[in-house]
C-alpha positions as CSV (number, residue, x, y, z in Angstrom):
1,X,20.8,-50.6,94.0
2,X,19.7,-48.3,96.7
3,X,18.9,-44.7,95.7
4,X,20.6,-42.1,97.7
5,X,19.0,-38.8,98.5
6,X,20.7,-35.5,99.1
7,X,20.7,-33.8,102.5
8,X,18.8,-30.6,102.8
9,X,22.1,-28.6,102.7
10,X,23.2,-30.5,99.5
11,X,19.8,-29.8,97.9
12,X,20.0,-26.1,98.9
13,X,23.5,-25.8,97.4
14,X,22.4,-27.6,94.2
15,X,19.4,-25.3,93.8
16,X,21.4,-22.2,94.6
17,X,23.7,-23.2,91.7
18,X,20.7,-23.9,89.4
19,X,19.3,-20.4,90.2
20,X,22.8,-18.9,89.7
21,X,22.5,-17.6,93.3
22,X,19.9,-15.0,91.9
23,X,18.7,-13.3,95.1
24,X,15.2,-12.7,93.8
25,X,14.5,-16.3,92.9
26,X,16.4,-17.7,95.8
27,X,14.4,-15.7,98.3
28,X,11.2,-16.7,96.5
29,X,12.1,-20.3,97.5
30,X,14.0,-19.8,100.8
31,X,13.6,-17.2,103.7
32,X,17.3,-16.6,103.9
33,X,20.5,-17.4,102.0
34,X,21.5,-20.1,104.6
35,X,18.1,-21.7,105.1
36,X,17.8,-25.3,104.0
37,X,14.0,-25.5,104.1
38,X,11.6,-24.0,101.6
39,X,9.8,-20.9,102.9
40,X,6.4,-22.4,102.1
41,X,4.9,-25.6,100.8
42,X,5.8,-26.5,97.2
43,X,2.1,-26.2,96.3
44,X,1.9,-22.6,97.7
45,X,5.2,-21.7,96.0
46,X,3.9,-23.0,92.7
47,X,0.7,-21.0,93.1
48,X,2.7,-17.8,93.5
49,X,5.0,-18.3,90.5
50,X,2.6,-16.1,88.4
51,X,4.6,-13.1,89.8
52,X,7.8,-14.3,88.2
53,X,9.1,-13.9,84.6
54,X,8.7,-17.0,82.5
55,X,12.3,-18.2,82.7
56,X,12.4,-17.7,86.4
57,X,9.1,-19.6,86.7
58,X,10.6,-22.5,84.8
59,X,13.7,-22.5,87.0
60,X,11.6,-22.4,90.2
61,X,9.6,-25.4,88.9
62,X,12.8,-27.2,88.0
63,X,14.2,-26.5,91.5
64,X,11.0,-27.9,93.1
65,X,11.3,-31.0,90.9
66,X,14.8,-31.5,92.2
67,X,13.7,-30.8,95.7
68,X,10.8,-33.3,95.9
69,X,9.4,-33.8,92.4
70,X,6.6,-31.2,92.9
71,X,7.5,-28.7,90.2
72,X,6.2,-30.6,87.2
73,X,8.4,-28.7,84.7
74,X,8.1,-30.0,81.1
75,X,11.0,-30.7,78.9
76,X,9.6,-28.4,76.3
77,X,9.7,-25.6,78.9
78,X,13.2,-26.4,79.9
79,X,14.2,-26.1,76.2
80,X,13.1,-22.4,76.3
81,X,15.7,-21.5,78.9
82,X,18.6,-19.3,77.8
83,X,21.9,-21.2,77.3
84,X,23.5,-20.4,80.8
85,X,20.3,-21.4,82.6
86,X,19.8,-24.5,80.5
87,X,23.5,-25.5,81.2
88,X,23.0,-25.0,84.9
89,X,19.8,-27.2,84.7
90,X,21.7,-30.0,82.9
91,X,24.5,-29.8,85.5
92,X,22.0,-30.1,88.4
93,X,20.3,-33.0,86.7
94,X,23.6,-34.8,86.2
95,X,24.6,-34.2,89.8
96,X,21.3,-35.5,91.1
97,X,21.4,-38.5,88.8
98,X,24.9,-39.5,89.7
99,X,24.2,-39.1,93.4
100,X,21.1,-41.3,93.2
101,X,22.8,-43.9,91.1
102,X,26.0,-44.3,93.2
103,X,26.3,-47.5,95.2
């Protein structure tokens, strides 16, 4: 079975939903609301997460994991998310999984 990857626009939409379209976190990752490329390298973005609240930091790392596997978010960290954020993360994981597993 060949794994399908999402287009940049699909990934941007998925990440926007994960972040609940929060303008602060979204602009941390992307220059503008319509941009489909990260505003900086994943490594540089991760270095700068220190300025975010803990939950936002976990969401950014989860978004980078979905983007290209670079966020390295741990399951134990994901479990600390509030219920709405955790639910959005599960939805994003399901959508990514189903997309990659479809024939």
